[in-house]
C-alpha positions as CSV (number, residue, x, y, z in Angstrom):
1,M,0.0,0.0,0.1
2,N,1.4,3.6,-1.0
3,I,1.9,5.4,1.7
4,E,0.9,9.6,1.5
5,V,2.8,12.2,1.5
6,K,1.0,15.2,3.2
7,I,2.0,18.9,4.2
8,P,2.4,18.8,7.8
9,A,1.2,21.6,10.6
10,V,4.1,23.8,11.3
11,G,2.3,26.4,13.4
12,E,-1.6,26.9,15.0
13,S,-2.0,30.1,12.7
14,I,-0.7,28.6,9.6
15,T,-2.8,27.0,7.2
16,S,-1.4,26.7,3.6
17,G,2.0,27.4,2.0
18,V,4.1,26.9,-1.2
19,L,5.7,24.2,-2.2
20,S,8.8,25.5,-3.4
21,I,11.3,23.0,-4.0
22,W,11.2,18.9,-4.8
23,H,14.7,17.7,-3.5
24,K,13.5,14.8,-5.2
25,K,12.2,13.9,-8.8
26,E,9.4,11.6,-9.9
27,G,10.2,7.9,-9.9
28,D,13.4,8.0,-7.8
29,S,14.0,6.0,-4.6
30,V,13.8,7.6,-1.3
31,S,14.7,6.7,2.2
32,R,13.2,6.8,5.3
33,D,14.3,10.3,6.8
34,E,15.6,11.5,3.6
35,L,14.8,15.3,2.8
36,L,11.8,15.3,0.1
37,F,10.7,19.2,-0.2
38,T,11.2,22.7,1.3
39,L,7.7,24.1,2.1
40,E,7.6,27.8,2.6
41,T,5.0,29.6,4.7
42,D,4.3,33.3,5.7
43,K,6.5,32.8,8.7
44,V,8.9,30.4,8.2
45,S,11.1,27.4,5.7
46,Q,10.1,23.7,6.9
47,E,11.9,21.4,5.1
48,V,9.8,17.8,5.2
49,M,11.4,14.4,5.1
50,A,10.5,10.7,3.7
51,A,8.3,8.7,6.5
52,D,9.5,5.5,4.8
53,S,11.5,3.9,1.9
54,G,10.7,3.7,-1.8
55,V,9.5,5.3,-4.9
56,L,8.5,8.8,-5.2
57,H,5.3,9.7,-7.1
58,I,4.8,13.3,-7.4
59,K,1.4,14.6,-7.2
60,V,1.5,18.2,-7.1
61,A,4.6,20.3,-8.9
62,E,6.8,22.9,-7.3
63,G,5.9,26.1,-6.9
64,Q,2.1,25.7,-6.2
65,E,0.1,26.9,-3.2
66,V,-0.8,23.9,-0.7
67,K,-2.6,23.2,2.2
68,I,-2.4,22.0,5.7
69,G,-3.1,18.1,5.4
70,Q,-3.0,17.8,1.7
71,V,-1.6,15.1,-0.3
72,V,1.4,16.3,-2.5
73,A,2.6,12.7,-3.2
74,E,3.2,8.8,-2.3
75,I,5.9,6.8,-1.8
76,A,5.5,2.7,-3.1
77,P,7.2,0.4,-1.4
78,G,10.1,-1.0,-2.7
79,Q,13.5,0.1,-4.0
80,A,14.9,0.6,-7.4
81,A,16.7,-2.9,-8.5
82,A,20.4,-3.1,-8.5
83,P,21.8,-3.6,-12.1
84,S,22.5,-7.6,-12.5
85,K,25.8,-9.4,-13.4
86,A,24.8,-9.9,-17.0
87,A,23.8,-6.3,-17.2
88,A,27.0,-4.8,-16.2
89,S,28.6,-5.4,-19.7
90,E,25.7,-4.1,-21.7
91,P,24.9,-0.8,-22.4
92,A,22.7,1.3,-19.8
93,K,19.2,0.6,-19.5
94,P,16.5,2.5,-17.3
95,A,16.1,1.2,-14.1
96,V,13.4,-0.9,-12.9
97,V,11.6,-1.5,-9.6
98,E,12.2,-4.6,-7.7
99,K,8.6,-5.2,-7.1
100,A,5.5,-4.6,-9.6
101,V,3.8,-1.3,-8.1
102,A,0.9,1.2,-9.4
103,V,3.7,3.5,-11.0
104,A,1.6,7.3,-11.5
105,P,2.6,8.6,-14.7
106,V,4.7,11.2,-14.9
107,P,3.2,14.9,-15.4
108,A,3.1,16.7,-18.9
109,P,5.8,19.6,-18.7
110,V,3.1,22.5,-17.6
111,A,3.0,25.3,-20.4
112,V,4.3,28.7,-19.5
113,V,1.3,30.7,-20.3
114,K,2.6,34.8,-20.8
115,P,0.8,37.5,-19.5
116,A,-0.6,39.8,-22.3
117,P,2.1,42.5,-22.9
118,V,1.1,45.9,-21.0
119,L,1.0,48.6,-23.5
120,S,2.6,52.1,-22.5
121,A,0.9,55.0,-23.9
122,S,3.2,55.4,-26.6
123,G,2.2,51.4,-27.7
124,D,5.5,50.2,-26.8
125,E,5.6,46.8,-25.1
126,S,6.1,47.3,-21.3
127,R,9.4,45.5,-20.1
128,T,8.0,44.0,-17.2
129,V,7.7,40.8,-15.3
130,R,4.8,39.8,-13.1
131,K,4.8,37.2,-10.3
132,K,3.0,36.4,-7.3
133,L,4.4,37.4,-3.9
134,S,5.8,34.7,-1.4
135,P,3.6,33.8,1.5
136,L,6.3,35.7,3.5
137,R,6.2,38.7,1.6
138,R,2.5,38.9,2.0
139,K,2.7,38.4,5.5
140,I,5.5,41.4,5.9
141,A,3.1,43.6,4.0
142,T,0.2,42.5,5.9
143,Q,2.1,43.2,9.1
144,L,3.5,46.9,7.9
145,V,0.0,47.6,7.2
146,M,-1.2,46.6,10.2
147,A,1.2,48.4,12.4
148,Q,0.6,51.8,10.6
149,Q,-3.1,51.1,10.8
150,T,-3.2,50.0,14.4
151,A,-0.3,52.4,16.5
152,A,0.3,55.7,17.0
153,I,3.6,55.3,15.6
154,L,6.3,58.1,16.7
155,T,9.8,58.3,16.1
156,T,12.5,59.8,18.1
157,F,16.1,60.1,17.1
158,N,20.0,60.3,18.8
159,E,23.3,59.8,18.4
160,C,26.2,57.8,19.8
161,D,29.6,57.9,19.8
162,M,31.0,54.8,19.1
163,T,34.7,55.3,19.8
164,A,34.5,53.2,23.5
165,V,32.7,50.1,21.6
166,M,35.0,50.3,19.0
167,A,38.0,50.3,21.0
168,L,36.9,47.3,23.9
169,R,36.2,45.5,21.0
170,K,39.5,45.8,19.8
171,E,41.2,44.9,23.1
172,L,39.1,42.1,23.8
173,Q,38.1,40.4,20.4
174,E,41.2,38.1,20.3
175,E,41.1,36.6,23.7
176,F,37.0,36.6,23.3
177,T,37.2,35.1,20.0
178,K,39.8,32.5,21.4
179,K,38.1,31.8,24.5
180,H,33.9,31.8,23.2
181,G,34.9,30.8,19.6
182,V,32.4,33.4,18.2
183,K,33.3,37.2,18.0
184,L,32.4,39.8,19.7
185,G,29.9,42.2,17.4
186,F,28.3,45.7,18.0
187,M,25.0,43.7,18.6
188,S,25.5,42.4,21.8
189,F,26.3,45.8,23.3
190,F,23.3,47.0,21.8
191,I,21.2,44.1,22.9
192,K,22.6,44.4,26.7
193,A,21.9,48.3,26.6
194,V,18.1,47.9,25.2
195,V,17.9,45.4,28.3
196,D,18.9,48.3,30.6
197,A,16.9,50.7,29.2
198,L,14.0,48.6,28.9
199,Q,14.3,47.7,33.1
200,A,14.5,51.1,33.5
201,I,11.5,52.3,31.6
202,P,9.0,49.4,32.0
203,S,6.6,50.9,29.7
204,I,8.3,50.5,26.4
205,N,8.5,46.7,27.3
206,S,4.9,46.8,27.6
207,R,1.6,46.7,24.7
208,I,-1.8,47.4,24.7
209,D,-4.4,44.0,25.0
210,G,-7.9,45.2,24.0
211,E,-8.3,47.2,27.2
212,D,-5.4,46.0,29.3
213,L,-1.6,46.9,29.7
214,V,0.5,44.0,29.6
215,T,3.9,44.7,30.8
216,S,6.3,41.8,30.2
217,T,8.9,40.7,33.0
218,V,11.1,39.2,30.4
219,Y,13.7,40.5,28.0
220,D,13.5,38.6,25.1
221,I,14.8,40.8,21.9
222,G,14.2,40.1,18.5
223,V,17.0,41.0,16.0
224,A,15.9,41.6,12.4
225,V,18.1,39.3,9.8
226,G,17.8,40.1,6.1
227,T,17.2,37.1,4.2
228,E,16.6,35.9,0.5
229,R,12.8,35.4,1.5
230,G,12.7,38.6,3.2
231,L,12.8,40.0,6.9
232,I,12.7,37.3,9.8
233,V,13.0,38.3,13.6
234,P,14.8,35.5,15.4
235,V,14.1,36.1,19.2
236,V,17.2,35.6,21.4
237,R,15.6,35.0,24.9
238,D,16.3,35.8,28.7
239,C,18.9,38.5,27.4
240,D,19.0,40.2,31.4
241,R,20.6,36.5,32.1
242,L,23.2,36.1,29.3
243,S,26.5,37.0,29.1
244,F,27.9,39.0,25.9
245,A,29.0,35.4,24.7
246,D,25.9,33.7,24.7
247,I,24.3,36.3,22.8
248,E,27.2,36.0,20.2
249,S,26.7,32.2,19.9
250,R,23.1,32.8,19.4
251,L,23.0,35.5,17.1
252,A,25.6,33.3,14.9
253,G,23.1,30.3,15.4
254,Y,20.5,32.2,14.1
255,A,22.3,33.6,10.8
256,T,23.5,30.2,10.2
257,K,19.8,28.8,10.4
258,A,18.8,31.6,8.0
259,R,21.4,31.0,5.4
260,E,20.2,27.5,5.4
261,G,16.5,28.1,5.7
262,K,16.3,26.7,8.8
263,I,14.6,28.9,11.0
264,S,11.6,27.6,12.7
265,L,8.4,29.1,14.4
266,D,9.8,29.0,17.8
267,D,12.2,30.6,16.7
268,L,10.2,33.8,15.7
269,K,7.8,33.6,18.7
270,G,7.8,36.2,21.9
271,G,10.0,38.7,21.4
272,V,9.1,42.2,23.4
273,F,11.4,44.3,21.5
274,T,13.1,44.7,18.3
275,I,16.3,45.7,17.3
276,S,16.9,46.7,13.4
277,N,20.6,47.1,12.3
278,G,19.6,49.0,8.5
279,G,23.9,50.0,9.3
280,T,24.4,46.5,7.6
281,Y,23.5,47.8,4.2
282,G,25.0,50.9,4.6
283,S,21.7,53.0,6.0
284,L,22.4,56.2,7.6
285,L,19.1,56.8,9.1
286,S,15.7,55.9,9.1
287,T,12.5,55.2,10.8
288,P,11.8,51.6,11.8
289,I,8.3,50.2,11.5
290,L,7.1,48.4,14.6
291,N,6.7,44.6,14.8
292,P,3.4,44.3,16.7
293,P,2.1,43.7,19.2
294,Q,5.3,45.3,20.7
295,S,5.6,49.1,21.3
296,G,9.4,49.5,20.7
297,I,11.9,49.3,17.8
298,L,15.5,50.5,17.8
299,G,16.7,51.4,14.7
300,M,20.7,51.0,14.4
301,H,22.8,52.7,11.3
302,K,25.7,53.0,9.8
303,I,28.6,54.4,11.6
304,Q,30.4,57.1,10.0
305,E,32.9,59.4,11.1
306,R,31.6,63.1,11.8
307,P,32.9,66.3,13.4
308,V,31.9,66.7,16.8
309,V,32.1,69.0,19.4
310,I,33.9,67.6,22.4
311,K,35.6,70.2,25.2
312,G,35.3,73.4,23.0
313,Q,37.3,71.1,20.3
314,I,35.9,70.1,16.8
315,V,37.0,66.6,16.2
316,A,36.3,63.7,14.2
317,R,34.6,60.7,15.9
318,P,32.6,57.4,14.8
319,M,28.9,58.2,15.1
320,M,25.8,56.4,15.0
321,Y,22.3,58.0,14.6
322,L,19.9,56.0,16.6
323,A,15.7,55.7,16.1
324,L,13.4,54.5,18.4
325,S,10.1,54.2,17.0
326,Y,7.4,53.8,19.8
327,D,3.6,53.5,20.2
328,H,2.7,56.5,21.6
329,R,-0.5,54.9,23.1
330,V,1.7,53.2,25.3
331,V,5.0,55.4,25.6
332,D,5.1,59.1,26.7
333,G,7.4,61.2,24.4
334,K,9.6,62.2,27.8
335,E,9.8,58.0,28.5
336,A,10.9,57.1,25.0
337,V,13.6,59.9,25.0
338,T,15.1,59.0,28.5
339,F,15.2,55.5,26.9
340,L,17.4,56.3,23.9
341,V,19.3,58.2,26.0
342,R,19.9,55.6,28.3
343,V,20.9,53.2,25.2
344,K,23.2,56.1,23.9
345,D,24.5,56.3,27.5
346,C,25.4,52.6,27.6
347,I,27.1,52.3,24.4
348,E,29.4,55.4,24.8
349,N,30.2,53.9,28.6
350,P,29.9,49.8,27.6
351,A,32.3,48.8,30.7
352,R,29.7,48.7,32.8
353,L,27.5,46.6,30.2
354,L,30.4,44.0,30.7
355,L,30.8,44.5,34.6
356,G,27.0,43.8,34.6
357,A,27.0,40.8,32.3
């Protein structure tokens, strides 16, 4: 009896996805726990393995949207037969199955229908390509619009002098890397600074739930990560209890999982505050959008030498603009400014963060 290959449940709120890639072809032999296909949902990528060994018969082509529980293939018990000794000296022939099984016909190639050309006002054919949004991109679009429509978003700005952090990293980097196996990056300093500021200004660690104000007592910080599929926000949990090395190790682990498309739904749940580093891509200043239902997000930006006045002297310093977007329904302007100044002070005096870690 053939074994049905179904789309697995990957989360309570996920009802469908896109079967993005078949890692096996029609008629291939597969082994138990061997990778069959990748499912793309509006939140994560999920690799689906074979439940048993046999011959694969595909029912749904890659690129198709599928429902949770839908049968997308069958596995016929048995393996492809090994060539006999007699056949070894003969020209290669197509492999045959050891046992007779019901082999589904190979689907005919799907004809690609090009959309009708769009003509410009001058009558020239428009050079455009039309394709469906991925589930993740649709989710991002929905979330961003919802954030704008449901929260009173306001952004306040400041800047911080990165001299002390850069000097400390340079001084500790070799020993830190040798001891912990990961590099000491800027993000761990900012996560620790954000935790310090959230402890001082708990309203930013709050969210509105109906007519209630819910304040978190944990410090699970989301870090926005850009991937080929779009923006995701894995969460580093209990940052108040983690050392710098712990934070860097978890960030490195998420970076690897993001590159390999293995971020899970649990990795994205439960964040109370988000940090987004647009400076990685060269952004000098931006206004980050909230990650609902959170009430605050910190935007980091490019480190750039600028003239600043210190003790009456104009000097060049490596400066970074900081942007805090917050829900004004929950957070007052004074609290937001105080929070951002606290982050600035922590970054400009990083030794106290290390001592408190």
